[in-house]
Every structure is written in C-alpha cells, then in structure tokens.
C-alpha positions as CSV (number, residue, x, y, z in Angstrom):
1,M,127.7,-31.4,-97.2
2,K,130.9,-32.6,-99.0
3,I,128.7,-35.1,-100.8
4,L,126.8,-32.2,-102.2
5,K,129.7,-30.4,-103.2
6,I,131.0,-33.1,-104.9
7,L,128.0,-33.6,-107.0
8,S,128.1,-30.0,-107.6
9,V,131.3,-29.9,-109.0
10,L,130.9,-33.1,-111.0
11,R,127.7,-31.5,-112.5
12,N,129.5,-28.5,-113.5
13,S,132.3,-30.5,-115.0
14,L,130.1,-32.6,-117.2
15,N,128.4,-29.6,-118.2
16,N,131.5,-28.1,-119.5
17,L,133.0,-31.3,-121.0
18,S,129.7,-31.7,-123.1
19,K,130.3,-28.2,-124.7
20,I,133.9,-29.0,-125.5
21,I,132.7,-32.3,-127.0
22,F,129.8,-31.2,-128.9
23,K,130.5,-28.1,-130.8
24,N,126.6,-27.7,-132.2
25,E,125.1,-26.2,-129.2
26,L,121.6,-27.2,-130.6
27,F,122.6,-30.6,-131.0
28,R,123.7,-30.4,-127.3
29,K,120.5,-29.1,-126.3
30,K,118.6,-32.0,-128.2
31,L,120.6,-34.7,-126.4
32,I,120.1,-33.2,-123.0
33,I,116.5,-33.5,-123.5
34,K,116.7,-37.0,-124.8
35,I,118.4,-38.0,-121.6
36,Y,116.1,-35.9,-119.5
37,N,113.0,-37.5,-121.1
38,F,114.4,-41.0,-120.7
39,N,114.6,-40.6,-117.1
40,Q,111.0,-39.5,-117.0
41,I,110.2,-43.2,-118.1
42,F,111.0,-44.4,-114.8
43,K,109.2,-41.8,-112.6
44,K,105.7,-42.6,-111.0
45,K,102.7,-41.4,-112.7
46,N,101.7,-38.0,-111.5
47,K,98.7,-37.8,-109.3
48,E,95.6,-35.7,-109.5
49,S,95.9,-32.6,-106.9
50,S,93.8,-29.7,-105.9
51,L,95.1,-26.3,-106.0
52,F,95.8,-26.0,-102.1
53,D,97.3,-29.6,-101.8
54,Y,100.7,-28.6,-102.1
55,N,102.0,-31.8,-100.8
56,T,100.9,-33.7,-104.1
57,V,101.5,-30.8,-106.2
58,I,105.3,-30.8,-105.2
59,S,105.4,-34.6,-105.5
60,N,104.4,-34.9,-109.2
61,S,107.6,-35.0,-111.1
62,K,107.0,-36.6,-114.1
63,F,106.9,-34.0,-116.8
64,Y,108.2,-34.7,-120.4
65,C,109.8,-31.9,-122.4
66,T,108.6,-31.1,-125.8
67,E,111.0,-28.3,-126.4
68,Y,114.7,-28.3,-128.3
69,Y,115.8,-26.0,-125.2
70,K,114.9,-27.2,-121.8
71,G,114.7,-23.8,-120.5
72,N,111.6,-22.9,-122.6
73,A,109.7,-25.7,-120.6
74,L,110.4,-24.4,-117.2
75,Y,107.6,-23.1,-115.2
76,G,105.2,-24.1,-118.2
77,I,106.0,-20.8,-120.1
78,G,106.5,-22.3,-123.6
79,K,103.4,-24.4,-122.8
80,V,101.7,-21.1,-121.8
81,I,102.6,-19.3,-125.0
82,K,101.8,-21.9,-127.5
83,E,98.4,-22.5,-126.2
84,Y,97.9,-18.6,-126.1
85,C,98.3,-18.6,-129.9
86,N,97.6,-22.1,-130.9
87,Y,101.0,-23.0,-131.9
88,D,102.0,-26.5,-132.1
89,K,105.6,-26.8,-133.0
90,K,108.8,-26.1,-130.8
91,I,109.7,-22.7,-130.1
92,L,112.9,-21.7,-132.0
93,G,114.3,-19.2,-129.7
94,C,115.3,-18.9,-126.1
95,I,112.9,-17.6,-123.2
96,E,114.4,-15.8,-120.5
97,H,112.3,-17.4,-117.7
98,G,112.6,-14.4,-115.4
99,V,113.4,-10.9,-114.5
100,Y,117.0,-10.5,-114.8
101,F,118.5,-7.2,-113.4
102,G,121.9,-5.5,-114.1
103,D,124.2,-6.8,-116.8
104,Y,123.9,-10.5,-116.4
105,I,123.5,-12.8,-119.2
106,N,123.0,-16.4,-119.8
107,E,125.6,-17.5,-122.7
108,K,123.8,-20.6,-123.5
109,E,120.8,-18.4,-124.3
110,A,122.0,-14.9,-125.5
111,I,125.6,-15.8,-127.1
112,K,125.8,-19.3,-128.4
113,S,122.5,-21.1,-128.1
114,G,122.0,-23.0,-131.4
115,L,118.9,-20.9,-131.8
116,P,118.1,-17.6,-133.5
117,A,116.6,-15.5,-131.2
118,I,115.7,-14.5,-127.6
119,L,112.3,-13.9,-125.9
120,T,112.4,-11.5,-123.0
121,Y,110.1,-9.0,-121.2
122,G,111.0,-5.4,-122.2
123,T,113.3,-2.7,-123.6
124,V,115.7,-2.4,-120.6
125,R,116.6,-6.0,-120.7
126,N,116.7,-5.8,-124.8
127,D,119.3,-3.0,-124.5
128,M,121.6,-4.9,-121.8
129,L,121.7,-7.9,-123.8
130,R,122.8,-5.7,-126.9
131,K,125.4,-4.1,-124.7
132,K,126.4,-7.4,-123.6
133,K,127.1,-8.4,-127.3
134,S,124.3,-10.5,-128.0
135,K,123.8,-10.8,-131.9
136,K,120.6,-12.9,-131.3
137,L,117.2,-11.7,-132.6
138,I,115.3,-10.3,-129.6
139,F,111.6,-9.9,-129.1
140,K,109.8,-8.3,-126.5
141,I,106.6,-9.9,-125.1
142,G,106.2,-8.7,-121.6
143,P,104.9,-10.6,-118.4
144,Y,104.5,-14.1,-119.4
145,I,101.8,-14.5,-116.7
146,K,99.4,-12.4,-118.9
147,Y,99.4,-15.3,-121.4
148,A,98.3,-17.9,-118.8
149,N,94.9,-19.2,-118.3
150,Q,93.6,-19.7,-114.5
151,L,93.0,-23.2,-113.2
152,L,89.7,-22.1,-111.8
153,T,86.9,-20.3,-113.4
154,D,86.0,-16.9,-112.5
155,D,83.1,-17.8,-110.6
156,E,85.2,-20.5,-108.7
157,I,87.6,-18.0,-108.0
158,K,84.7,-15.6,-106.9
159,N,83.2,-18.4,-104.6
160,I,86.7,-18.8,-102.7
161,K,87.3,-15.0,-102.2
162,K,83.9,-14.8,-100.6
163,K,84.9,-17.5,-98.3
164,N,88.4,-16.5,-97.5
165,G,87.4,-12.8,-97.2
166,K,90.3,-10.1,-97.8
167,T,93.2,-12.2,-98.8
168,L,96.9,-11.3,-98.6
169,L,99.2,-13.3,-100.7
170,V,103.1,-13.5,-99.4
171,F,106.0,-14.3,-101.6
172,P,109.0,-15.0,-99.4
173,T,112.3,-15.1,-101.1
174,H,112.8,-18.6,-102.3
175,S,115.8,-21.1,-102.2
176,V,116.6,-22.8,-105.6
177,D,118.2,-26.0,-106.5
178,R,121.5,-26.2,-104.8
179,V,121.2,-22.8,-103.3
180,E,119.3,-22.2,-100.0
181,T,118.1,-18.7,-99.1
182,K,117.8,-17.6,-95.3
183,F,116.6,-14.5,-93.6
184,D,115.1,-13.4,-90.2
185,Y,112.0,-15.7,-90.4
186,D,110.6,-14.6,-87.1
187,G,111.0,-11.0,-88.1
188,F,109.1,-11.7,-91.4
189,I,106.1,-13.6,-89.5
190,N,105.8,-10.6,-87.2
191,E,105.8,-8.1,-90.3
192,I,103.1,-10.5,-92.0
193,K,101.1,-10.4,-88.6
194,T,101.2,-6.6,-88.4
195,F,100.5,-6.3,-92.0
196,K,97.5,-8.2,-91.9
197,E,95.9,-6.7,-88.7
198,K,96.9,-3.1,-89.9
199,Y,95.0,-3.6,-93.1
200,N,92.2,-6.0,-92.1
201,F,93.1,-9.0,-94.1
202,K,91.1,-12.2,-93.0
203,T,93.1,-14.8,-94.9
204,V,97.0,-15.1,-95.5
205,L,98.4,-17.4,-98.3
206,V,101.8,-17.9,-98.5
207,S,103.5,-19.1,-101.7
208,L,106.5,-21.2,-101.1
209,Y,108.9,-22.6,-103.8
210,Y,109.1,-26.2,-104.0
211,R,112.5,-26.2,-102.7
212,D,111.7,-24.4,-99.4
213,I,108.8,-26.8,-98.5
214,E,111.5,-29.7,-99.0
215,L,113.7,-27.7,-96.6
216,G,110.6,-27.9,-94.0
217,K,110.1,-24.1,-94.3
218,N,106.4,-24.6,-94.8
219,K,105.9,-25.4,-91.0
220,I,107.4,-21.7,-90.1
221,Y,104.2,-20.4,-91.9
222,E,101.9,-23.0,-91.1
223,D,102.4,-22.9,-87.2
224,N,101.6,-19.2,-87.3
225,G,98.0,-19.8,-88.9
226,F,99.0,-18.9,-92.5
227,I,97.7,-21.2,-95.6
228,V,100.9,-22.5,-97.6
229,V,100.3,-22.9,-101.3
230,S,103.0,-23.8,-104.1
231,N,103.1,-23.4,-107.9
232,G,104.9,-26.9,-108.1
233,L,108.2,-27.9,-109.5
234,K,110.1,-25.9,-111.9
235,E,109.1,-28.5,-114.6
236,D,105.3,-28.5,-113.9
237,Y,103.3,-27.4,-116.9
238,D,100.8,-25.8,-114.7
239,F,103.3,-23.8,-112.6
240,L,102.5,-20.3,-114.2
241,L,98.7,-21.3,-114.2
242,R,98.8,-21.9,-110.4
243,Q,100.8,-18.6,-109.8
244,K,98.3,-16.7,-112.0
245,T,95.2,-18.2,-109.8
246,F,96.8,-17.5,-106.4
247,I,97.5,-13.8,-107.6
248,K,93.8,-13.6,-108.7
249,L,92.6,-15.0,-105.4
250,S,94.5,-12.2,-103.7
251,D,93.5,-8.7,-102.9
252,Y,97.2,-7.7,-102.3
253,T,100.6,-9.2,-102.4
254,I,103.7,-8.8,-100.2
255,S,107.3,-9.9,-100.3
256,N,110.6,-9.5,-98.8
257,S,112.9,-9.0,-101.8
258,V,112.6,-7.8,-105.6
259,G,111.6,-10.6,-108.0
260,T,109.6,-11.7,-110.9
261,H,106.4,-11.8,-108.5
262,I,106.3,-8.0,-108.3
263,G,105.8,-7.6,-112.1
264,Y,103.5,-10.3,-112.2
265,S,101.4,-8.9,-109.5
266,V,101.1,-5.5,-111.1
267,A,100.5,-7.0,-114.7
268,L,97.0,-8.7,-113.1
269,G,96.4,-5.5,-111.3
270,I,97.1,-6.5,-107.9
271,P,99.0,-4.1,-105.7
272,H,102.3,-5.1,-103.9
273,T,104.5,-4.0,-101.0
274,I,107.9,-4.9,-100.2
275,I,108.9,-5.5,-96.5
276,K,112.6,-5.3,-96.8
277,Q,114.9,-7.8,-95.2
278,K,118.4,-8.9,-95.4
279,M,119.1,-12.0,-97.3
280,E,122.0,-14.8,-97.0
281,Y,122.5,-17.4,-99.8
282,K,124.2,-20.8,-99.1
283,A,125.3,-22.6,-102.1
284,D,126.6,-26.4,-102.4
285,S,129.7,-24.8,-104.3
286,K,130.9,-21.8,-106.0
287,F,129.6,-23.4,-109.3
288,D,126.0,-23.0,-108.1
289,V,126.2,-19.2,-107.3
290,K,125.6,-18.9,-111.1
291,D,122.0,-19.9,-110.3
292,V,121.3,-16.8,-108.5
293,P,122.8,-14.2,-110.9
294,N,121.3,-11.0,-110.0
295,L,122.8,-11.3,-106.4
296,Y,126.2,-9.7,-106.6
297,L,126.5,-7.6,-109.7
298,E,126.5,-3.8,-108.6
299,S,124.5,-2.9,-111.7
300,S,121.9,-5.6,-110.4
301,I,121.8,-4.1,-106.9
302,L,121.2,-0.5,-108.4
303,Q,118.3,-1.7,-110.5
304,K,116.7,-3.5,-107.8
305,K,117.0,-0.7,-105.5
306,E,115.1,1.5,-108.1
307,V,112.3,-1.2,-108.0
308,E,112.4,-1.6,-104.5
309,E,111.9,2.2,-103.6
310,C,108.9,2.3,-105.6
311,F,107.2,-0.5,-103.3
312,L,108.1,0.2,-99.7
313,E,105.0,1.8,-98.8
314,Y,101.4,0.3,-98.7
315,S,99.2,1.7,-101.5
316,E,95.7,0.5,-102.3
317,E,96.0,1.2,-105.8
318,I,99.2,0.5,-108.1
319,T,100.7,3.9,-108.4
320,K,101.9,5.7,-111.6
321,E,105.4,5.2,-110.5
322,Q,105.1,1.5,-110.0
323,L,103.6,1.2,-113.4
324,Q,106.4,2.9,-114.9
325,V,109.1,0.9,-113.0
326,C,107.2,-2.4,-114.2
327,N,107.0,-1.3,-117.6
328,K,110.8,-0.4,-117.7
329,Y,111.8,-4.0,-116.1
330,W,108.8,-6.2,-117.0
331,G,107.7,-4.7,-120.1
332,V,104.0,-4.2,-119.2
333,G,103.3,-2.8,-122.4
334,N,105.0,-5.2,-124.5
335,Y,102.1,-7.7,-124.8
336,K,101.5,-9.6,-128.1
337,T,98.0,-10.4,-129.4
338,K,97.4,-13.8,-130.4
339,E,97.9,-13.2,-134.1
340,Q,101.3,-11.5,-133.3
341,M,102.4,-14.2,-131.1
342,L,101.5,-16.8,-133.7
343,E,103.4,-14.8,-136.4
344,L,106.5,-14.3,-134.2
345,L,106.7,-18.1,-133.5
346,T,106.1,-19.0,-137.1
347,F,108.7,-16.5,-138.5
348,L,111.1,-18.2,-136.1
349,D,110.2,-21.7,-137.3
350,E,110.6,-20.6,-140.8
351,L,113.8,-18.5,-140.2
352,S,115.6,-21.8,-138.7
353,K,114.4,-24.0,-141.4
354,K,115.6,-21.5,-144.0
355,S,118.9,-21.6,-142.0
356,N,119.2,-25.2,-141.8
357,Y,119.3,-24.6,-137.9
358,C,122.7,-23.3,-138.5
359,E,123.7,-20.8,-135.8
360,E,126.1,-19.0,-138.2
361,K,123.6,-18.6,-140.9
362,Y,120.5,-17.2,-138.9
363,N,121.3,-13.4,-139.1
364,N,122.7,-13.5,-142.8
365,I,119.4,-15.5,-143.8
366,F,117.2,-12.8,-142.0
367,M,119.1,-9.9,-143.4
368,N,119.0,-11.3,-147.1
369,N,115.2,-12.1,-146.9
370,Y,114.1,-9.0,-144.8
371,S,111.7,-7.8,-147.3
372,Y,110.1,-11.3,-147.7
373,F,109.9,-11.9,-143.8
374,K,108.4,-7.9,-143.3
375,N,105.6,-8.5,-146.1
376,K,104.7,-11.9,-144.7
377,Y,104.8,-11.5,-141.2
378,F,103.5,-7.7,-141.2
379,K,101.9,-8.2,-137.6
380,I,105.5,-8.1,-136.1
381,N,107.0,-5.5,-138.6
382,E,108.0,-3.4,-135.6
383,D,110.1,-6.2,-134.0
384,L,111.5,-7.3,-137.3
385,E,112.6,-3.7,-138.1
386,D,114.4,-3.1,-134.8
387,N,116.4,-6.2,-135.4
388,M,117.2,-5.4,-138.7
389,N,118.3,-1.9,-137.7
390,F,120.5,-3.6,-135.1
391,L,122.2,-5.9,-137.5
392,N,122.7,-3.0,-140.0
393,K,124.6,-0.8,-137.5
394,L,126.6,-4.4,-136.5
395,S,127.8,-4.7,-140.2
396,N,128.8,-1.2,-140.5
C-alpha cells in the first residue's frame, strides 16, 4: 500500500512539474501523447476477442492515440464521433468523457486546455461551465453512445436475444485506476436475484469495468450464475461500441448508483432502475480522489439525488420524468446530424489554424471572423450564435 501511495504522489508531482516547465498546454498535451505512443511500441499485439470473452478483451492494451488530447481517445469516444461523420483529422476541442454533476470542472479541459472548445452533453453542463468561468467555446452534442456503431448486426443481436430470453443488464458502481469502490456485494446480489425472479428475466449480464475484474470481483457475480462482460480498457477503441451492443442485447438495465450508464440506457430506449446502496471509496492517495470528482461536492449530491429519485421504481417503459431528467443532464435532445457534426469538427480545425493554435487568440479570432464562420458553417449556426452571445457579454 505504501508503494501505491508513493507512486501516486510521484505521478501527481510529475504532472504538476510538467505544467510548470511547459507553459504551452497544447505542446504539453502533444508531448504526453508522444510518450504514451512510444510506450505502446513495447506492448504485445492485441488478440482477437469475442464479445463475451472479457479476459481477452481486457488483456488487449496496445492502443495508439491519434489525438492531441489523450482524453478525447478514451472509451473510443473520439473515434466514434469521427467515424460517425467521416472526419479524418484530430478533434480540436476537449470532449468531456462522462456525465459530470455539480460544479466540478477539469481545468485542463475547461480553463487552460490549449484547444478552443469543449464538447459536452447538454445545457445544464454548459451553464455550469460558464458559471465556473470557462471561456472556451462550448458545443452540446448529447450522449455519445448514440453515435456509436454496434459490434453485432441486428440479426446477430436478434439471434442472441432469442437464445438468452428476457435479459437484464447490471451496471455495478465501478472502481477506477487507483480508486477502489466497495459496497455490500451480498446485498446487491440478493437484490439482483429478487429483481430477476420478480420480473421474469431469464439471463443476467453484469457489465464490469476492467479495474474490478483485475481486483477479482467478477467471481462474486459468476459464482451466482450471472454472465460477466466488459467493455475493455478505457483506451480501447471499441469500448463504446461494446457498451452499446450490450445495452442493445438487454431488455432492461439496473445499477446501484447514478452514472453515465443511465443516460446511455435511456438514449437507446432501454428502461432503467436504481437499487440504491451506500458506497465506499478507497484511494491510493489524496491526489487520486480527483478521479472521482462527483463524490463529495454538495452540488453534485443534490443533482445526483434528482436523477436517482426518477429511477427508484420499476417501470417497463421509460417515463416522461425520466426522459426530462436525462435531457437535462445528458442532453438527449442535442444530437447532431452527420452534417452538423462534420461542420462542427471542421470549424474547430479552421479556427485553430487561423489562430495559429494559440490559446490566447482563439476567442478573438472567432469574434472577429464571426460573420464568415456563420455563413460557412450554417448548419451549426445556433451553436455559434450561443457562443458569440456569451463572448459578447463577457467583453461588455
């Protein structure tokens, strides 16, 4: 345990030192990618894996990053968005990789990122970023899973569903790197069994984050007859594709806390119920608590409670209240068409080039060339207008 704490402190110190040495944040991000990609050279070649072979899925770890910001490549989100609209360049904006509640912000994305924009879910998050003094351009694109392809064809999904019968997909609250999550596992297992029997589910799939499999928690579920699956490492290009496929294979999803999976389930038309449990979190050091930013903020607790209260009761259909709360926090009404997404990414690329990739110039270049951008990228006019209005208020 002492070794883990020392490594955590060292990692945090190196990160802070790099920010002091490299004043240009975009250069720092690029350097991080070069080091990361260099390390990939020495990793074993990934093996082919089937959807349900979680051991092989999480053992595959050789994934090169083709973005300027590594966060954009996590969970395959950047790849999904680019493939959706046939965009073949780097994304010149920071993608928030999950749902954030309360007034937490990641400064390397929202304040000093080296990039001109933030891509996020919906209006509530947009407003919070503005409240926390982010001057970045903000674009709301809704739940990213809607842009992902499936790893199976519709016919393959249909055949598996026929074999499995009525299927329940479980999302246990998961650990992350250097932070372990603990809860009453026996109690949760009993709740799953009760839910299965009460609502006549034949098959139970349990989606485990790779860190929990590394910690051996898969055995808890397998010993009770459940099928464990995993979306892969967070660097895995197909993470989001697997997650979408597993949700499409299910008839219903449940979890024991509020998380991104709820908005994703609803976005794909699958009802969800929360089985409320108390969570404990054990970090390697105090520096790693930032990896679970939504936990301790009072504003976060209040917003998560609002979501939780909408999903405590079983419902065979997604309710009006559930849709409303998912639109509020996941932006389920903010989807971009392929044409809009392509214009958005192309606009960010042109803005970055016109600004010579200089953080201090992005907003001025945007404002000075607003009419030009608005005429050229008319499919995202509403987004451009929202950002222009904000910058005008800021300058007055």
